Structure formats: structure tokens, C-alpha cells
N, C-alpha and C positions, 0 to 999 in steps of 0.2 A: 535582482528581482527574484522574488518566490517562484519558485516552477510546479507545476500541478501535474504530477504521474496518475494515470486513473486506474486503479486495482480494479482489472475485467473478472475476477473470479466468478460472481455473483451471473455475470454473461452467461458463463460454464454452465452453473448451477440449473441455469431456467431452460438451457440445452440438454444438458444431463436427463430433466424430469422426462422428457419426451423420447430421447433419443436422437438419431439422425444429426442434422447439422442446421438446425434452425431455433437460435438465430446462428448464424455463422461465425465465430469466434476470428476467424482471421481477418475475415472483411471488417468486423466490430473496430477490433486492432488498429486498422488501417484508415477505418473511417475515423476514428476518436481523434488520431492524429491529424488529420487533414483537418476538423474542427479547432485545431488549436492547441491542445493537450500536447505538454514537454515530456510526456514519457507515458509508457505501459508498463504497470506493476502485476504481475502474480504471484499468488503462494500455494505453491503445490502440495498438497499433504499427502501422507503415506496413504488413504485410503482411495484419492483420486474421486473427490463426489463434488467438484469442480472441477479446476483447473487438472489435464491430464498430463503425464510424465509426456506423452505422444505434443500433445499441447503447445511444451513447452519448449520442446526440439524442434517444433514448426514454427513458431511465433517470431523467429530472429529474421525470416525471408520477409515480412512484411514492415516488420520496425525500424522506421527510420531519427526516431526522437532516441530517448533513451530506454532501456530495459534494466529493470528492477526486481531483483528474484528473492522473498520473501522466503522464511522458513527454518526450522529446526535442524542443525548441522548432523542429524542423524546421517550413515555413510550412504544412503541412495542420495540424499540430496547433494553433499559435497560432490556427487562424482555427476552427478545432472548439471550442477551448477559448473564444473572443471570441465564438463563436455560441451556448455552452452558458451561459456564466458561472457555474459551481460557485462554490459556498463555497472552494474550496484549489484551487491548481495545485503539483502539485510537478514541479520539474523534472528530469531523468533524463538522465546523457548516454551513453544509449545507442547504438552502434550500429543501423543497420540490421536486420543480420541476428543479434542479439543474443538468446539462449536466454533469458537474464534480466539482470536488473542486476547489474554486476560491480565497480563502482566508481562514487567520489563526484566531484565536477565539480573540475577545478583552477580553484578560484576566483579565483587570481591571473592564470593568465594568459588564461584567459576572461572576466576583468573587463567590458571594455567589451559584447563581445555580449549576457550575462546582465545586466546595467543597462539596455540598451535593451529586451528580452523585457521584463523586471520592469518597467518605466517603463509596458508596452504593457497588462500585463494592472494592474496598481497603478491606470491610470487608468479601469478597468471596474469599478473595487473589488471586483477578487478578489485576494483572501489569497496569496502567495507564498513558497515555501518551496522550499529548493534543498538535494539530494541529497548530501552531502559524507561525506568520512570524518575522522577524529578530531582528524585536525592543527590546531592554532590559529589558525594564518596561512591556514588555508580557511576557518574558521568566521569568522577576522576579514575576509578577502576575503568571504565572504557578506554582511558587514554592508555593505559598502562599495557589493554591487549596490544596495543598497535593498530587500531580501528582508526579510519580515517572520518567517520561523523559518528553518532548517534542517531536514533530515530526516538523522539518522547512519545509515550502511549501519552493518549489525549483525552481518555475515556473521563478522567476526573474532572476536567475541565469544560466537557458537553458537559456531562450530569449538571455541575453546578450553573452554566451558565441559562440552563433552560431552567433553572429554579428563580432564576434574576441574583445570583450571585456571581458576581463577574469578577472580587476578588481573588477567584481560584487560578487567574491567569499570573498572579505575582510569582508562585513560584516556576510559572513557565519561563517569565521574562529572565530569573535570578538564573535558571538553567540555563537559557540560552547564551547570556552573558558569561556565563563559566565557561561552557565547552568552547567559546569564540576565546579566551581568554588561555585554553588549553590548546589550542589551533583544532579543535574539532568541528567539521562541519554539522550543521542541527536540520534535521527534518524531523517532521512529526506525522502523526494519523492515527485515528480511531476516533468516530463517531464527530467528524469534521463533518459539517453540512452548510447548506447555505443560510442559515439562521446565524450560526455562528464565524464562519471563516474568515469575515473582513473585519471582525472586531479582533481574534486569534492574530491572524498575518499584519493586521497595524502594530498592535502591542509589542510581539517581537521582534528586537532589534537586530538580533541574526534571526533568519531562517532561508533557508535554500530551498525547500521541498516540500510539501504536502502530498501524500498519499491518500485517494479519496476512493471508493469504489461503492457499497454498501449505499450509502447514500445519495450518490450520484444515480447510480439505477430505481430505486424510490423514487426519488422527486423527478426523473423523467418519468416515469408512470404518471404521477401527479399532474405534470408542465404539458404533457404530448397525449391523455388518454380522450379529452375533452376531441380534441380536432381529429384523432382516430376513428372515435363513436360516429362525428359526423360527414365523415368520409365515408363510413360504412351506410350510414342513413341515406346518403345522397346516391350510393351505388343502389341502394335498394329499392329506392324510391323513383331512380329514374330508368330502372329495369325494364326492357321489353318484355311483355308475357307473350309465349309463344302461344 
């Protein structure tokens, strides 16, 4: 069964916009798991514009499922992961000023570097995953680094699916099969949402985990805002004027 790991970066972004602790990130992480999510994902960036390093250090005390930390393995990130020892670390080639992840690793060009980083994490018994595009040579390159899994970058699937082009899924199917033949686990993420997730999961023959964050927060606003507005109106209309 494919697991759902919920990325809580955007919850931290909302909190940071006003300062203080609302929404309470730790409580949200705990509640998300109680609602059935199989894991929590965070992606701390050097500027700490959403998840802070303090958040990352505090979260293990409320995580009872799987903890996945994503990021570019600069020294500060490697040190953070080594201190926390999450269940999984996902290596993503973000530039320091990246708004969001926008490409997978060139695992051929960066093989030596990735092998060194992965060796360090595996020595600490942390499962490793590499964020990659669907090119088979890059998946083979991920295998050669010693990684345990790959995470397929799904933006092109999501873009084409929205246009009505469902044929884009074919290269993800091929990638999933090839990774499995290499004994690599398969994760996936980026722009997966309520509209495309069923199709994606149904089509991939091998898929261990999906990581979704931005869409979940956006969809929660739409699916919940009518109820909250009605609750406010009820409170206001039922207020007793003094």
C-alpha cells in the first residue's frame, strides 16, 4: 500500500507570517498523524522561511509515524539530519534561493558527491532517497550512489494531467518498473493533488510513498472555509448584546 507523508512546510509559512505560534506546528503534526497520515515531511531551507531548524529539532517528540527530512545536503543540513536521525532523508538539489524544488539530481554528474553523503547517512542507519526525474540513466545513477530509494519529481505529470494529457504517466510507470528491477524503493512528490492522485497511484505498479504538502493546505482551505465562515456567522448572530 502506498503511504502518504504530509509535508508541513506551508503550515510553518502561515505561522511565520504573523509571528507567534498560530498555527501550532507541533500540534498540527500530531493531529495530521491522528487523522491517518503515514508520515510527516519537512524541508528546512537555509533562510528558514518556513520550517526552522528549531522546528526540525522539536518535531521528533510528536512524530509517531515516519519522519522524512528533505533538503540540499549542505553541511548545515547534514549536521541537522545527523543530530535528529529521522527515518528517511531525501536529498534535493535546491539552490539556496529556490522557491520550491524544480529539478531532480543529475546522479551521473554528482555521483561521487552523492555517494559520500549517502554513505554518511547510511552509517547512521537513516534510509536515503534521491529526488530524480524519470530518465532511466539517472535512476541507475541513483542506484550506484548506494541510495535506498528514489523520489520521482512529478511536476510534469501534474501539468500534463491538468491539460488532459494522461499519456505523461507512461514515463513514470517505466521509471517505477526500472527502479524496482534495481531494488530501489519508489517515492513520488510535487504538485500531486486530489484531482490527480488516484490516477497516479493506480497506474504506478511500484510506489512506496507520496509526499504532499502545498496542495493539502490549499485544498483544506477550500474544503473547510465554508464551514468556518458559517460558524463565525452563527457566533455573531447569536451574540447577546450587552
